[in-house]
N, C-alpha and C positions, 0 to 999 in steps of 0.2 A: 504494500500500500504506500502511496506517495502523497504528500501534501502538494498543493499547487506550486508553492514557492520553495519548498524545502526538499532535500533528498531523502529524509528519514521520516518514518511514520511515528507520530507522537505515541508515547508509551501507553496512554489511556486506551488506545484502540486495541491493544493486545488484551487488556482487561475486558473490553466490550466484546471482543471476539470470543473469549471464554464464556461470557454470559450468553451469547447467541448460540454457541454450540450446545449448551445445556438446554436452551429453549427449542432448538430445531432438530435435535437428533433423537430418534427413537432407539434407545439403547438395547431394546429387546430384539430388534431386527437389523440394526446398523443402517437403517434407511432414514430419509428425511420425513418429517411429520407434517401435520396440518398447519402448524405455525410457520414452518418453512414455506409451505405452499402459499400461505397468505402473505408472507413477507415478499415473495417474488411478485405477486400480484400488486401489493402495496407500492412497490417501487415504480411499476409501470403506471399506476393510477395517479401517482404524484408527478411523475415526469411527463407522461403521455398527453397531458393537457396543453403542452406547448405546441406552437406552430411558428412558421417563419416570420409571420407578421409581428410577433411579440418581441422579436429581436433578443436582446440580452436579458429580458425580464421573463418571469414565469417559468414553470416547469422545474421539477426537482428542487422545490423551494420549501417543502414541509407544509405547504398550505392544506394538503389533504387532512393533516392532523390539527394544524394550528388555526385554520379559518373557522370551523372545520368544514370539510366537504363530505364527511362520512354519512350525512343524511341524504345525499343524492342517491337515486335508485341504482345508478351504475356502480356505486361503491358499497352496495349491500354485501354484508359478510366481512367487511374490513374493520368493523368497529372494535372487535376484540384485539386484533393484532395492533391496531392503532393505539389502543389504551396501553398495551404492553410496551410498545416502543416509546411512547411518551414517558411512561414511568422510568424506563431505562435511560432515556436521554436526561431526565432530571436527576436520576441517581448518579450518573457518571459525568454530569455537567458537560455534555456534548450537544452539538446542534441537532435539531430534529431533522432538518433536510439531509444533513450528512448521515445521520443514523439510518434513515429510510433507505438511502442508496447503499450504504455499507451493509445493512441487513439483507437486502435483496441479493447482493453479490455473495454474502456469507451463506445464505440459504442455498444458493445454487451449488456451491462447493461442498456443502454438507451432504447433499444428495450424492450417492455413489455415482461416479462418472461425470460429475459436474466440473466444468473448467474453472480455473482461477481467472478472475476478471480484474484488471487494474482499476482501482477505485480511488478517486480523489476526494479529499475533504477540504473544507474551507468555504462551503456555500453559505449564503445569507438566508436565514429563515424569514418566511413571510407569513403573515396572517391574513393577507388579502386573498380572497377566494379566486381560484382559477376560473376562466370563462367556461361557460357550458358549451357542450356540443363538440368537443375535440377528442373525446374518447370513442373508440369504435363501437358501433351498434351491432349487437350479435345477430341481427336480422338484416343487415345491410347487404347490398349487392357487391360482388367482387370488385367491379371497377370503381365503385364509390370508396370502398375500403382502401384500395391501392392508392387512390388520389389523396385520401386522408393522410396516409403514411408518407407519401411523397412530399406533402406539405410540411412534414416534420424532418425531412432530409434523408429519408430511407429509400433505397432502390428495391427492386424486386428480390435480389439476393438477400438483402438485409431483412426484408419483411418475411420472406419464407423461413429464414433462420430464426427470427424472433418468435415466430409462431410455435417453434419447438419448445418454448417454455411451458407450453401446455402438456409437455411430457409428464410433469409431476402434478398436474392440476386435477382438482375435483370440483364438480359444479354443485351448487346448492340452490341457486335462485333462478336460473333460466327456466328450469322445469322442476318446481318443488316436489312433484310426485316422484322424482328420481334423485332426490337430494343425496349427495355423497357419492354419486357415480363418478368414476375417474374418466379422464379424457384419453387415457391409453391403458394398456393392460399391465403396466409396471409403474404405477404412480409414485413409488418410493425411490425410484432410480431415475437418473438423468440419462436418457437414452433416446434412440431414434424410433422406438416402437410407435411413438405418436404418429409419425408420417404414414407408415403402412396401415395403422389402425384407423386413421382418418379416411384413407382411401377405401379401405375394406373393413368396416367396423365389426369387431367381434361382439358377441353378446355381452351386455353389461358395460360397454364402453360408450360414453356419451360424447357425441360430436356436435360442437357448436355449428349452427347454420352458416355463420360467418367463416368458419374454418373450411367448410365444404366449398363455399363460394370462392375463397381465395385459392384453394387447391385446384380449382377448375378455371381460375382466371388465367388468361393467356400468358402473361409475363411472369406472374408469381407462381402459377401452377408448374411451369417448366422447372423452376428452381426447387419448388416444393418436392416434386417427384425425384429430383436429384439427390435428396437427402435420405431417401429410403435405403436402409441397410448401409448407410455410409456415415458412421458416427464420427470418424476423423474429420471429414469435410465439414459436417454440421458444427462440431464443437469449435473449430477455428472461425467459421463464419459467424457463429453466434457471438463469440467473444469480440470479434471485429465490429459487429453491429452495435 
């Protein structure tokens, strides 16, 4: 981990790292748990509200917790992890924006197979709510979703790679009658089963309509299919994105 201006990671983040390992690791299986899944989602929902028009403001600023934005429907299910991360930020005297981003990266590497992602600290916390309408709609068409992510600076390869974060995801609110269903058949591990399972869903795997739409979108779909059974390629592209 690196600070924006310094070569070394402040010692406090080693303590925070130990805290997060305790929070995110299921010691009975050696796999990542529901708090880890929520932290990965939390990072995207804090950062993903940004678009190019906002310039150097907005996104990855802690406003998900500090505004707060947890009452928005798209953030259903993030209330518990938000409370836990806020308590940890206060306990360790670190920034909320930094902790959200750090926790997401830490959750990924806690999942077996998860890559290490360089994480920067030094963000400015904000209690100003992010604008509405910049997170993806689970029922949106593929071309609309691709345009949304292009406006955040992502190309087709980036988006196809980022979708793989659903490798460890479980859904609770898109279809409450199937609450707790995973989005691939190995939700405790960071792997590429998500890609093949999205294209050919096995029983008890829940696929977001938006994921199907993007898997079939011309530009993104080509890259999406290229990650099937190719963990090495995906891991590198995900970390780059």
